[in-house]
Biopython code that builds the backbone (N, CA, C, O; Angstrom):
import numpy as np
from Bio.PDB.StructureBuilder import StructureBuilder

atoms = [
    (1, "MET", "N", (-54.428, 22.090, -10.747)),
    (1, "MET", "CA", (-54.335, 23.478, -10.147)),
    (1, "MET", "C", (-53.518, 23.664, -8.945)),
    (1, "MET", "O", (-52.392, 24.113, -8.730)),
    (2, "SER", "N", (-54.542, 23.125, -8.173)),
    (2, "SER", "CA", (-54.533, 22.957, -6.588)),
    (2, "SER", "C", (-53.058, 22.281, -6.340)),
    (2, "SER", "O", (-52.140, 22.635, -5.599)),
    (3, "GLU", "N", (-53.183, 21.150, -7.260)),
    (3, "GLU", "CA", (-52.046, 20.287, -6.747)),
    (3, "GLU", "C", (-50.534, 20.649, -7.524)),
    (3, "GLU", "O", (-49.570, 19.905, -7.346)),
    (4, "GLU", "N", (-50.452, 21.757, -8.317)),
    (4, "GLU", "CA", (-49.468, 22.672, -8.689)),
    (4, "GLU", "C", (-49.091, 23.385, -7.632)),
    (4, "GLU", "O", (-47.907, 23.406, -7.294)),
    (5, "LEU", "N", (-50.036, 24.060, -6.973)),
    (5, "LEU", "CA", (-49.701, 25.066, -5.900)),
    (5, "LEU", "C", (-49.205, 24.388, -4.722)),
    (5, "LEU", "O", (-48.428, 24.971, -3.966)),
    (6, "VAL", "N", (-49.632, 23.079, -4.484)),
    (6, "VAL", "CA", (-49.184, 22.045, -3.423)),
    (6, "VAL", "C", (-47.634, 21.678, -3.546)),
    (6, "VAL", "O", (-46.815, 21.462, -2.653)),
    (7, "ALA", "N", (-47.538, 21.676, -4.468)),
    (7, "ALA", "CA", (-46.133, 21.354, -5.129)),
    (7, "ALA", "C", (-45.316, 22.486, -5.190)),
    (7, "ALA", "O", (-44.193, 22.224, -4.759)),
    (8, "ALA", "N", (-45.455, 23.754, -5.594)),
    (8, "ALA", "CA", (-44.758, 24.839, -5.092)),
    (8, "ALA", "C", (-44.671, 25.062, -4.051)),
    (8, "ALA", "O", (-43.707, 25.802, -3.853)),
    (9, "LEU", "N", (-45.451, 24.686, -2.757)),
    (9, "LEU", "CA", (-45.505, 25.025, -1.355)),
    (9, "LEU", "C", (-44.700, 24.131, -0.716)),
    (9, "LEU", "O", (-44.147, 24.377, 0.356)),
    (10, "GLU", "N", (-44.608, 23.132, -1.300)),
    (10, "GLU", "CA", (-43.774, 21.867, -1.055)),
    (10, "GLU", "C", (-42.226, 22.166, -1.246)),
    (10, "GLU", "O", (-41.377, 21.783, -0.441)),
    (11, "LEU", "N", (-41.924, 22.959, -2.503)),
    (11, "LEU", "CA", (-40.556, 23.393, -2.736)),
    (11, "LEU", "C", (-40.293, 24.575, -1.946)),
    (11, "LEU", "O", (-39.114, 24.693, -1.611)),
    (12, "VAL", "N", (-41.050, 25.437, -1.579)),
    (12, "VAL", "CA", (-40.967, 26.703, -0.844)),
    (12, "VAL", "C", (-40.360, 26.189, 0.543)),
    (12, "VAL", "O", (-39.338, 26.628, 1.070)),
    (13, "ILE", "N", (-41.109, 25.268, 0.987)),
    (13, "ILE", "CA", (-40.811, 24.821, 2.487)),
    (13, "ILE", "C", (-39.126, 23.880, 2.333)),
    (13, "ILE", "O", (-38.316, 23.858, 3.260)),
    (14, "GLY", "N", (-38.942, 23.324, 1.258)),
    (14, "GLY", "CA", (-37.739, 22.626, 1.294)),
    (14, "GLY", "C", (-36.785, 23.517, 1.093)),
    (14, "GLY", "O", (-35.661, 23.108, 1.386)),
    (15, "ILE", "N", (-36.870, 24.839, 0.600)),
    (15, "ILE", "CA", (-35.810, 25.936, 0.416)),
    (15, "ILE", "C", (-35.792, 26.495, 1.962)),
    (15, "ILE", "O", (-34.718, 26.639, 2.546)),
    (16, "VAL", "N", (-36.914, 26.768, 2.522)),
    (16, "VAL", "CA", (-36.693, 27.331, 4.004)),
    (16, "VAL", "C", (-36.069, 26.389, 4.781)),
    (16, "VAL", "O", (-35.399, 26.720, 5.760)),
    (17, "ALA", "N", (-36.202, 25.398, 4.490)),
    (17, "ALA", "CA", (-35.689, 24.206, 5.523)),
    (17, "ALA", "C", (-34.135, 23.889, 5.565)),
    (17, "ALA", "O", (-33.460, 23.375, 6.457)),
    (18, "GLU", "N", (-33.807, 24.339, 4.379)),
    (18, "GLU", "CA", (-32.182, 24.399, 4.060)),
    (18, "GLU", "C", (-31.630, 25.399, 5.190)),
    (18, "GLU", "O", (-30.552, 24.985, 5.617)),
    (19, "GLY", "N", (-31.924, 26.238, 5.618)),
    (19, "GLY", "CA", (-31.243, 27.112, 6.987)),
    (19, "GLY", "C", (-30.429, 28.150, 6.233)),
    (19, "GLY", "O", (-29.336, 28.503, 6.675)),
    (20, "LEU", "N", (-30.982, 28.702, 4.989)),
    (20, "LEU", "CA", (-30.104, 29.730, 4.092)),
    (20, "LEU", "C", (-30.441, 30.866, 5.047)),
    (20, "LEU", "O", (-31.267, 30.766, 5.954)),
    (21, "ASP", "N", (-29.677, 32.038, 4.744)),
    (21, "ASP", "CA", (-29.846, 33.483, 5.350)),
    (21, "ASP", "C", (-30.954, 33.733, 4.497)),
    (21, "ASP", "O", (-31.209, 33.224, 3.406)),
    (22, "ASP", "N", (-31.616, 34.640, 5.188)),
    (22, "ASP", "CA", (-32.929, 35.618, 4.511)),
    (22, "ASP", "C", (-32.735, 36.003, 2.908)),
    (22, "ASP", "O", (-33.648, 35.761, 2.119)),
    (23, "ALA", "N", (-31.791, 36.470, 2.576)),
    (23, "ALA", "CA", (-31.424, 37.081, 1.629)),
    (23, "ALA", "C", (-31.487, 35.759, 0.386)),
    (23, "ALA", "O", (-32.056, 35.668, -0.702)),
    (24, "HIS", "N", (-30.779, 35.027, 1.019)),
    (24, "HIS", "CA", (-30.756, 33.688, -0.153)),
    (24, "HIS", "C", (-31.789, 32.904, -0.073)),
    (24, "HIS", "O", (-31.861, 32.048, -0.955)),
    (25, "THR", "N", (-32.682, 32.933, 0.776)),
    (25, "THR", "CA", (-33.717, 32.142, 0.810)),
    (25, "THR", "C", (-34.719, 32.694, -0.165)),
    (25, "THR", "O", (-35.203, 31.990, -1.051)),
    (26, "GLY", "N", (-35.084, 34.200, 0.038)),
    (26, "GLY", "CA", (-35.881, 35.109, -0.628)),
    (26, "GLY", "C", (-35.349, 34.899, -1.960)),
    (26, "GLY", "O", (-36.171, 34.593, -2.823)),
    (27, "LYS", "N", (-34.385, 34.982, -2.223)),
    (27, "LYS", "CA", (-33.858, 34.842, -3.656)),
    (27, "LYS", "C", (-34.428, 33.417, -4.177)),
    (27, "LYS", "O", (-35.281, 33.408, -5.065)),
    (28, "ARG", "N", (-34.063, 32.514, -3.751)),
    (28, "ARG", "CA", (-34.520, 31.229, -4.331)),
    (28, "ARG", "C", (-35.848, 30.818, -4.393)),
    (28, "ARG", "O", (-36.262, 29.833, -5.005)),
    (29, "VAL", "N", (-36.522, 31.636, -3.716)),
    (29, "VAL", "CA", (-38.047, 31.551, -3.345)),
    (29, "VAL", "C", (-38.407, 32.255, -4.555)),
    (29, "VAL", "O", (-39.344, 31.744, -5.169)),
    (30, "ARG", "N", (-37.889, 33.318, -5.060)),
    (30, "ARG", "CA", (-38.612, 34.140, -5.965)),
    (30, "ARG", "C", (-38.040, 33.240, -7.399)),
    (30, "ARG", "O", (-38.850, 32.877, -8.252)),
    (31, "GLU", "N", (-36.997, 33.034, -7.485)),
    (31, "GLU", "CA", (-36.630, 32.111, -8.840)),
    (31, "GLU", "C", (-37.486, 30.995, -8.897)),
    (31, "GLU", "O", (-37.790, 30.566, -10.010)),
    (32, "LEU", "N", (-37.943, 30.433, -7.846)),
    (32, "LEU", "CA", (-39.027, 29.036, -7.880)),
    (32, "LEU", "C", (-40.177, 29.655, -8.442)),
    (32, "LEU", "O", (-40.560, 29.347, -9.571)),
    (33, "LEU", "N", (-40.821, 30.594, -7.668)),
    (33, "LEU", "CA", (-42.340, 31.420, -7.986)),
    (33, "LEU", "C", (-42.179, 31.885, -9.430)),
    (33, "LEU", "O", (-42.773, 31.383, -10.384)),
    (34, "ALA", "N", (-41.265, 32.953, -9.493)),
    (34, "ALA", "CA", (-41.307, 33.509, -10.807)),
    (34, "ALA", "C", (-39.858, 33.834, -11.597)),
    (34, "ALA", "O", (-39.240, 34.889, -11.738)),
    (35, "PRO", "N", (-39.622, 32.638, -11.993)),
    (35, "PRO", "CA", (-38.707, 32.419, -12.826)),
    (35, "PRO", "C", (-38.243, 33.572, -13.891)),
    (35, "PRO", "O", (-37.088, 33.994, -13.949)),
    (36, "HIS", "N", (-39.148, 33.950, -14.594)),
    (36, "HIS", "CA", (-39.217, 35.001, -15.335)),
    (36, "HIS", "C", (-39.839, 36.345, -14.735)),
    (36, "HIS", "O", (-40.508, 37.161, -15.369)),
    (37, "GLY", "N", (-39.552, 36.399, -13.640)),
    (37, "GLY", "CA", (-40.363, 37.840, -13.222)),
    (37, "GLY", "C", (-41.793, 38.205, -13.144)),
    (37, "GLY", "O", (-42.394, 39.210, -12.766)),
    (38, "ASP", "N", (-42.239, 36.736, -13.762)),
    (38, "ASP", "CA", (-43.921, 37.095, -13.822)),
    (38, "ASP", "C", (-44.962, 36.069, -12.791)),
    (38, "ASP", "O", (-44.889, 34.844, -12.885)),
    (39, "LEU", "N", (-45.795, 36.658, -11.945)),
    (39, "LEU", "CA", (-46.465, 36.072, -11.050)),
    (39, "LEU", "C", (-47.771, 35.820, -11.501)),
    (39, "LEU", "O", (-48.546, 35.236, -10.744)),
    (40, "ASP", "N", (-48.153, 36.195, -12.690)),
    (40, "ASP", "CA", (-49.476, 36.341, -13.248)),
    (40, "ASP", "C", (-50.259, 35.071, -13.230)),
    (40, "ASP", "O", (-51.466, 35.071, -12.988)),
    (41, "LYS", "N", (-49.561, 33.963, -13.491)),
    (41, "LYS", "CA", (-49.978, 32.779, -13.480)),
    (41, "LYS", "C", (-50.432, 32.148, -12.197)),
    (41, "LYS", "O", (-51.493, 31.548, -12.026)),
    (42, "LEU", "N", (-49.304, 32.409, -11.154)),
    (42, "LEU", "CA", (-49.684, 31.822, -10.037)),
    (42, "LEU", "C", (-50.611, 32.715, -9.307)),
    (42, "LEU", "O", (-51.285, 32.060, -8.512)),
    (43, "GLN", "N", (-50.905, 34.084, -9.296)),
    (43, "GLN", "CA", (-51.648, 34.741, -8.949)),
    (43, "GLN", "C", (-53.408, 34.322, -9.293)),
    (43, "GLN", "O", (-54.390, 34.390, -8.554)),
    (44, "ALA", "N", (-53.299, 33.977, -10.415)),
    (44, "ALA", "CA", (-54.607, 33.981, -11.179)),
    (44, "ALA", "C", (-54.946, 32.375, -10.672)),
    (44, "ALA", "O", (-56.132, 32.072, -10.549)),
    (45, "ASP", "N", (-54.101, 31.557, -10.438)),
    (45, "ASP", "CA", (-54.206, 29.868, -9.749)),
    (45, "ASP", "C", (-55.053, 30.056, -8.449)),
    (45, "ASP", "O", (-56.136, 29.569, -8.127)),
    (46, "CYS", "N", (-54.069, 31.066, -7.695)),
    (46, "CYS", "CA", (-54.758, 31.444, -6.150)),
    (46, "CYS", "C", (-56.027, 31.829, -6.265)),
    (46, "CYS", "O", (-56.896, 31.249, -5.614)),
    (47, "GLU", "N", (-56.365, 32.992, -7.212)),
    (47, "GLU", "CA", (-57.695, 33.537, -7.288)),
    (47, "GLU", "C", (-58.674, 32.699, -7.632)),
    (47, "GLU", "O", (-59.695, 32.761, -6.947)),
    (48, "ALA", "N", (-58.638, 31.919, -8.525)),
    (48, "ALA", "CA", (-59.358, 30.412, -9.032)),
    (48, "ALA", "C", (-59.644, 29.672, -7.975)),
    (48, "ALA", "O", (-60.818, 29.339, -7.808)),
    (49, "ILE", "N", (-58.881, 29.362, -7.270)),
    (49, "ILE", "CA", (-59.248, 28.313, -5.796)),
    (49, "ILE", "C", (-59.966, 29.422, -5.031)),
    (49, "ILE", "O", (-61.099, 29.040, -4.738)),
    (50, "ARG", "N", (-59.766, 30.385, -4.700)),
    (50, "ARG", "CA", (-60.521, 31.281, -3.608)),
    (50, "ARG", "C", (-61.638, 31.445, -4.424)),
    (50, "ARG", "O", (-62.628, 31.265, -3.715)),
    (51, "VAL", "N", (-61.963, 31.700, -5.572)),
    (51, "VAL", "CA", (-63.565, 31.770, -5.990)),
    (51, "VAL", "C", (-64.189, 30.473, -6.051)),
    (51, "VAL", "O", (-65.419, 30.465, -6.078)),
    (52, "TRP", "N", (-63.556, 29.344, -6.079)),
    (52, "TRP", "CA", (-63.899, 27.720, -6.461)),
    (52, "TRP", "C", (-64.334, 27.397, -5.149)),
    (52, "TRP", "O", (-65.450, 26.913, -4.959)),
    (53, "SER", "N", (-63.472, 27.648, -4.159)),
    (53, "SER", "CA", (-63.646, 27.416, -3.030)),
    (53, "SER", "C", (-64.922, 28.034, -2.163)),
    (53, "SER", "O", (-65.636, 27.366, -1.415)),
    (54, "ASP", "N", (-65.061, 29.542, -2.442)),
    (54, "ASP", "CA", (-65.906, 30.196, -1.889)),
    (54, "ASP", "C", (-66.150, 29.787, -0.476)),
    (54, "ASP", "O", (-67.235, 29.471, 0.011)),
    (55, "GLY", "N", (-64.971, 29.839, 0.121)),
    (55, "GLY", "CA", (-64.885, 30.145, 1.670)),
    (55, "GLY", "C", (-64.824, 28.599, 2.394)),
    (55, "GLY", "O", (-64.487, 28.424, 3.565)),
    (56, "ASN", "N", (-65.192, 27.594, 1.516)),
    (56, "ASN", "CA", (-65.470, 26.274, 1.979)),
    (56, "ASN", "C", (-63.917, 25.492, 1.595)),
    (56, "ASN", "O", (-63.472, 25.355, 0.455)),
    (57, "HIS", "N", (-63.359, 25.109, 2.672)),
    (57, "HIS", "CA", (-62.072, 24.656, 2.402)),
    (57, "HIS", "C", (-61.907, 23.217, 2.283)),
    (57, "HIS", "O", (-60.839, 22.695, 1.966)),
    (58, "LEU", "N", (-62.948, 22.600, 2.533)),
    (58, "LEU", "CA", (-62.886, 21.345, 2.098)),
    (58, "LEU", "C", (-62.820, 20.693, 0.828)),
    (58, "LEU", "O", (-62.638, 19.477, 0.791)),
    (59, "PRO", "N", (-62.936, 21.297, -0.113)),
    (59, "PRO", "CA", (-62.819, 20.951, -1.446)),
    (59, "PRO", "C", (-61.134, 20.639, -1.919)),
    (59, "PRO", "O", (-60.727, 19.929, -2.839)),
    (60, "LEU", "N", (-60.325, 21.488, -0.880)),
    (60, "LEU", "CA", (-58.916, 21.350, -1.076)),
    (60, "LEU", "C", (-58.188, 20.246, -0.174)),
    (60, "LEU", "O", (-56.968, 20.099, -0.094)),
    (61, "LEU", "N", (-59.135, 19.521, 0.470)),
    (61, "LEU", "CA", (-58.645, 18.373, 1.266)),
    (61, "LEU", "C", (-58.643, 17.180, 0.419)),
    (61, "LEU", "O", (-58.270, 16.099, 0.875)),
]
sb = StructureBuilder()
sb.init_structure("model")
sb.init_model(0)
sb.init_chain("A")
sb.init_seg("    ")
for serial, (resi, resn, name, xyz) in enumerate(atoms, 1):
    if name == "N":
        sb.init_residue(resn, " ", resi, " ")
    sb.init_atom(name, np.array(xyz, "f"), 0.0, 1.0, " ", f" {name:<3s}", serial, name[0])
structure = sb.get_structure()
């Protein structure tokens, strides 16, 4: 789960690094994170990691 989120973040960084204008960057990021308009799984994964780590960020390193 955390590996998937890190991979998604890496892709977002790649999109931002392309230097497109904000509208195109936002559109590409939205398409990447929610290709079918659904953020539920991504949000659930973030929440699961937040609960699991319980404020201790060392497990993610």
